[in-house]
C-alpha positions as CSV (number, residue, x, y, z in Angstrom):
1,M,-26.3,-18.5,4.5
2,S,-26.1,-19.2,0.8
3,T,-22.9,-19.1,-1.2
4,I,-22.2,-15.9,-3.2
5,V,-21.4,-16.6,-6.9
6,R,-20.8,-14.2,-9.7
7,P,-23.8,-14.6,-12.1
8,S,-23.3,-15.4,-15.8
9,E,-26.0,-13.0,-16.9
10,G,-26.3,-9.3,-15.9
11,R,-22.6,-8.7,-15.2
12,M,-20.8,-5.6,-16.4
13,I,-17.1,-5.9,-15.5
14,G,-16.6,-8.8,-13.1
15,G,-20.1,-9.6,-11.8
16,V,-19.2,-8.6,-8.2
17,C,-21.9,-6.0,-7.9
18,A,-24.5,-8.3,-9.5
19,A,-23.5,-11.1,-7.0
20,L,-23.8,-8.8,-4.0
21,A,-27.1,-7.4,-5.2
22,R,-28.5,-10.9,-5.6
23,R,-27.3,-11.9,-2.2
24,F,-28.7,-8.8,-0.4
25,G,-32.0,-8.7,-2.5
26,T,-31.4,-5.4,-4.3
27,S,-30.9,-4.4,-7.9
28,A,-27.5,-4.6,-9.6
29,T,-27.8,-0.9,-10.6
30,T,-28.3,0.1,-6.9
31,M,-25.3,-1.9,-5.8
32,R,-23.2,-0.3,-8.6
33,V,-24.3,3.2,-7.6
34,I,-23.4,2.4,-3.9
35,F,-20.0,1.2,-5.0
36,L,-19.3,4.3,-7.2
37,V,-20.4,6.6,-4.3
38,S,-18.2,4.7,-1.9
39,C,-15.2,5.2,-4.2
40,L,-15.5,9.0,-3.3
41,L,-14.6,8.1,0.2
42,P,-11.0,7.2,1.3
43,G,-10.4,3.4,1.6
44,P,-9.6,0.2,-0.3
45,Q,-12.8,-0.1,-2.2
46,V,-11.1,-0.9,-5.5
47,L,-8.8,-3.4,-3.9
48,L,-11.8,-5.1,-2.2
49,Y,-13.6,-5.3,-5.6
50,L,-10.6,-6.9,-7.2
51,A,-10.2,-9.4,-4.4
52,L,-13.9,-10.3,-4.6
53,W,-13.6,-10.7,-8.4
54,A,-10.6,-13.0,-7.9
55,F,-12.1,-15.1,-5.1
56,L,-15.8,-15.3,-5.8
57,P,-16.5,-18.3,-8.1
58,S,-18.3,-17.7,-11.3
59,E,-21.8,-19.2,-11.5
60,K,-20.9,-21.6,-14.3
61,H,-17.8,-22.9,-12.4
62,A,-19.7,-23.2,-9.1
63,T,-22.4,-25.4,-10.6
64,T,-20.0,-27.7,-12.3
65,S,-17.9,-28.3,-9.3
66,A,-20.8,-29.3,-7.0
67,W,-20.5,-32.7,-5.3
């Protein structure tokens, strides 16, 4: 399984939806719509987004820290 990184290009707020879209092979717009619709349901979606934003490395940092 490949590492999920937030891309430098195509990000809107934090790049989380773009990273997940790249990982699952869908468009970033589709992933953003899925996230917005999921926010209508009760649950910790915003907290999960913030946690992924904090813990997923940025693409430029992930490539420079490679062994």
